[in-house]
C-alpha positions in Angstrom: 2.9 2.3 -16.5 0.3 -0.6 -17.7 1.7 -3.2 -14.8 3.9 -4.0 -12.2 5.8 -6.3 -14.4 7.1 -2.9 -16.2 8.9 -2.4 -12.9 11.4 -5.4 -13.5 15.3 -4.0 -13.4 14.4 -0.2 -11.9 14.5 0.7 -8.4 11.4 0.6 -6.8 10.8 2.3 -3.3 7.6 0.9 -1.8 6.7 3.2 0.8 3.7 2.8 3.4 1.7 6.0 3.2 -1.1 5.3 5.4 0.5 5.3 8.9 3.2 3.2 10.7 1.4 -0.1 10.1 1.4 0.2 6.6 4.9 -0.8 6.4 4.0 -4.3 6.7 1.6 -4.0 3.8 4.3 -2.3 1.9 6.3 -5.5 2.9 4.1 -8.0 0.8 4.7 -6.0 -2.3 8.6 -5.3 -1.6 8.7 -9.5 -1.9 5.9 -9.2 -5.5 8.5 -6.9 -7.0 11.7 -8.4 -5.9 10.0 -11.9 -7.7 9.2 -9.9 -10.8 12.7 -8.6 -11.3 12.8 -4.8 -9.6 15.3 -3.6 -7.2 13.1 -2.9 -4.5 13.5 -0.3 -1.2 11.7 0.0 1.4 9.7 2.8 3.2 7.3 4.3 5.3 5.8 7.4 6.2 6.1 7.2 10.4 2.5 7.6 12.4 2.2 4.9 15.1 -1.0 4.1 17.0 -1.3 5.4 20.5 -0.9 2.0 22.1 3.1 2.4 20.9 3.5 6.4 20.7 1.3 7.9 23.6 2.0 11.0 21.8 -0.3 12.7 19.4 0.8 13.1 15.2 3.2 11.8 13.5 6.8 11.6 14.5 9.3 14.2 13.2 12.5 13.3 12.1 14.8 15.3 14.6 13.3 12.7 17.5 14.9 9.6 15.2 18.2 8.0 16.6 20.6 5.7 14.9 20.0 6.6 11.5 21.7 8.1 8.3 19.8 11.4 7.0 19.0 11.8 3.7 16.9 14.6 3.6 15.4 16.9 6.3 12.1 14.7 5.9 13.7 11.0 5.5 16.3 9.2 6.6 17.9 5.7 6.6 17.0 3.3 9.0 18.5 0.0 10.0 17.4 -2.5 13.3 19.0 -0.3 15.5 17.5 2.6 14.9 15.1 4.2 17.5 12.9 7.0 18.6 13.2 9.5 21.2 9.9 10.8 21.8 10.1 13.3 24.7 12.2 10.4 26.7 9.9 8.1 25.9 11.9 5.7 23.5 9.5 4.0 20.5 11.1 1.4 17.7 8.6 2.2 14.6 7.6 0.0 12.5 9.4 0.7 9.6 12.8 0.1 12.1 10.5 -3.6 12.5 10.6 -4.0 8.7 14.7 -3.1 8.5 15.0 -6.2 11.3 12.6 -8.6 9.0 14.8 -7.5 6.5 18.5 -7.2 7.7 18.3 -3.9 5.4 18.2 -0.4 5.6 14.7 1.1 5.0 14.0 4.8 4.8 12.0 7.1 7.6 9.5 9.4 5.7 8.8 12.7 7.9 5.1 13.2 7.5 5.3 16.2 10.5 6.3 18.5 7.9 3.4 18.2 5.8 3.0 18.3 2.1 6.2 20.1 1.7 8.2 17.7 3.8 6.8 14.7 2.1 7.2 15.9 -1.5 10.9 16.7 -0.6 11.1 13.4 1.1 10.3 11.7 -2.1 12.4 13.9 -4.1 15.4 13.0 -1.7 14.7 9.2 -2.9 16.4 10.2 -6.0 19.4 10.2 -4.9 19.3 6.6 -3.9 18.9 5.8 -7.2 15.4 5.5 -7.1 13.3 5.0 -10.5 9.7 4.7 -9.1 7.5 5.1 -5.9 5.0 2.1 -4.8 2.8 4.0 -2.0 1.0 1.4 -0.8 -2.4 1.8 2.0 -3.8 -0.9 3.7 -7.8 -0.3 4.0 -8.3 2.1 1.4 -8.8 6.1 3.1 -6.1 7.2 0.4 -9.5 7.4 -1.9 -12.1 8.3 0.5 -13.9 11.4 -0.3 -14.0 12.8 3.2 -17.7 12.9 4.1 -17.8 9.1 5.2 -19.1 8.8 8.8 -16.8 5.8 9.3 -13.7 7.5 8.0 -11.2 8.0 11.1 -8.0 8.5 10.2 -8.0 10.6 6.6 -5.0 12.8 7.0 -2.3 10.8 6.6 -3.7 9.3 3.2 -4.1 13.1 1.8 -0.8 14.1 2.4 0.7 11.4 1.0 -1.1 11.2 -1.8 -0.4 14.6 -2.7 2.8 14.8 -2.3 3.4 11.6 -4.2 1.0 13.1 -6.8 3.8 16.2 -7.2 6.5 14.7 -7.2 9.2 14.2 -9.8 9.6 10.6 -9.5 6.8 8.5 -11.6 4.8 6.4 -8.8 1.6 4.6 -8.4 -0.8 4.0 -5.5 -1.8 0.3 -4.3 -5.2 0.2 -2.1 -4.4 -3.1 -0.3 -6.6 -5.1 1.8 -10.1 -3.0 1.2 -11.7 -2.4 4.3 -9.1 -3.9 6.4 -8.7 -0.6 8.6 -12.3 -1.1 9.9 -13.1 2.5 8.2 -14.5 2.5 4.8 -16.6 -0.4 4.1 -15.1 -3.0 1.6 -17.6 -1.8 -0.9 -17.6 1.6 -0.4 -13.9 0.9 -1.1 -14.9 -0.8 -4.5 -16.9 2.0 -5.8 -14.3 4.3 -5.1 -11.7 1.9 -7.1 -14.5 1.3 -9.8 -14.8 5.4 -10.2 -11.3 5.7 -10.5 -11.1 2.4 -13.2 -13.9 4.5 -15.0 -11.3 7.4 -15.7 -9.0 5.0 -16.6 -7.0 4.8 -13.6 -7.0 1.2 -12.7 -3.7 -0.2 -13.4 -4.3 -4.1 -12.1 -5.5 -6.5 -9.8 -2.9 -8.4 -7.6 -3.0 -10.1 -4.3 -1.2 -11.9 -1.3 0.0 -15.3 -3.1 1.2 -18.2 -0.8 5.1 -17.4 -1.2 4.8 -13.6 0.3 2.2 -15.2 2.9 5.2 -18.0 3.9 7.6 -15.6 3.5 6.3 -12.8 5.7 4.3 -15.0 8.4 6.9 -16.0 11.0 7.6 -12.3 11.7 4.0 -10.7 12.0 4.5 -10.6 15.4 6.9 -8.3 15.4 4.5 -5.4 13.8 2.3 -3.4 16.1 -0.6 -3.3 13.4 -4.2 -4.7 13.2 -5.0 -3.9 10.0 -1.7 -4.8 7.9 -2.6 -8.3 9.8 -5.9 -8.7 8.0 -4.7 -9.9 4.6 -2.6 -13.0 6.5 -5.5 -14.0 8.8 -7.9 -14.2 5.3 -5.3 -15.9 3.5 -5.1 -18.5 6.2 -9.0 -19.0 5.6 -10.3 -16.8 8.6 -14.3 -15.5 7.6 -16.5 -13.3 9.2 -16.4 -10.3 11.1 -13.7 -8.9 13.5 -13.7 -6.6 16.1 -10.6 -4.2 15.8 -9.0 -1.5 17.4 -10.5 -2.1 21.1 -13.8 -3.5 19.6 -14.6 -0.1 18.0 -14.7 -1.2 14.7 -15.9 -3.9 12.4 -13.7 -6.0 9.7 -14.8 -8.3 7.3 -12.1 -11.5 7.1 -13.1 -12.5 3.3 -10.7 -13.5 0.4 -11.2 -10.1 -0.9 -9.3 -8.8 2.2 -5.7 -10.4 0.1 -6.7 -8.6 -3.0 -4.7 -5.0 -3.9 -5.9 -2.7 -6.8 -2.7 -0.5 -8.0 -4.3 3.0 -9.5 -2.9 5.6 -11.5 -1.4 8.2 -8.7 -2.3 11.3 -11.0 -5.9 9.8 -11.4 -6.8 9.1 -7.9 -5.3 12.4 -7.1 -8.2 14.1 -9.4 -11.1 12.1 -7.7 -9.4 12.8 -4.2 -10.9 16.6 -2.9 -8.9 15.8 0.5 -5.3 15.5 -1.4 -6.1 18.7 -3.0 -7.3 20.5 0.4 -3.6 19.5 1.7 -1.7 20.5 -0.8 1.3 23.6 -0.2 1.1 22.7 3.6 4.2 22.3 5.5 3.0 21.2 8.7 1.0 18.2 9.6 -1.3 20.8 11.8 -1.6 22.7 8.5 -3.2 20.7 6.5 -5.4 19.2 9.5 -6.6 22.7 10.0 -7.6 22.6 5.8 -9.5 19.7 6.7 -11.2 21.0 9.6 -12.2 24.0 7.9 -14.3 21.2 5.5 -15.5 19.4 8.6 -13.2 16.6 8.6 -12.3 15.0 12.2 -8.6 13.5 11.5 -6.7 11.2 13.3 -4.3 13.7 14.7 -7.8 15.5 16.5 -8.9 12.3 17.9 -5.1 11.9 19.1 -4.9 14.9 20.8 -8.5 14.4 22.2 -7.6 11.1 23.4 -4.6 12.3 25.1 -6.3 14.9 26.4 -9.2 12.9 27.7 -6.4 10.3 29.3 -5.0 13.2 31.3 -8.0 14.1 32.7 -9.0 10.4 32.9 -12.5 11.0 31.4 -14.4 7.7 30.6 -15.5 8.9 27.0 -15.3 6.4 24.4 -13.6 6.7 21.1 -16.9 7.3 19.2 -17.7 9.6 21.5 -14.6 11.7 21.4 -15.3 11.6 17.5 -18.9 12.6 17.7 -18.0 15.5 19.9 -14.9 16.3 18.2 -17.2 16.6 15.3 -19.9 18.8 16.7 -16.8 21.1 17.5 -16.6 21.4 14.1 -19.6 22.1 13.0 -20.1 25.0 15.4 -17.3 26.8 14.2 -18.9 27.0 11.2 -16.9 24.5 9.1 -18.1 23.9 5.3 -18.8 20.4 4.6 -18.0 18.6 2.3 -20.8 16.6 0.0 -20.6 13.0 -0.6 
């Protein structure tokens, strides 16, 4: 594929691939593709932020209610779907997106690792899908894994690996570089440039006025700081904004409204993390493979945070991450090189 415009007339699954909040970022491209004449279907991996789901890890399909199962790792949800998380009821972002669209959307189960998510992507063919557009807000999907400011590499690595090995053709969207407060915009752009040098840049797109006004009334329905950054930048906000309880900074500028569409195969070849998790059958197995290369993941952080909250320890997120990384180093892991 040489441009998104080539998807005109095709059934395109627009999937958030970095976490639950990416469902909002994917909605931008849902509207963009619809305007181009494609037939989009919204989807997302379901891993909600701790403020919404107090239990560590992605949400398994088995905890989903009021949904139509497609496969053992995918289901169609409506505005009436919800998750029963050990008696704690959660409305995932993809359910909120289904309500905004007043249409069915697809729940993708990340808990079953690479194999489960690849199966979920394959199952989309039964819905008539011709193509998958995987949307990551921030840019972790093209991280090296050795960056000090990387917080959540696991979901992106599993998603990219599963996309690469799905039989459905696909592309990857890096939307709003640095919007998640992890890799800096400069670091994301450097990675995009390297992929471009290999022939992997399909094109640059961005949030436009029509999409902004179509989605602005619904922003409060979503629990996501990162995916709202493009909308804040589009409205003219400028400068640094602190997110995640003040633990991370985001640069607000017109660059935050821009997205880069990348060739999946080339993005995968440039991503050691995605290669490491290939073949895994559980998210914990994928985590362990990254841990062996000294990569501290969002699953480690959530488990550490859950443990600390149970003990009422005053440790900050940065202290928890620092302790976790030291623990990995003491275990004899082999660091990735930058």
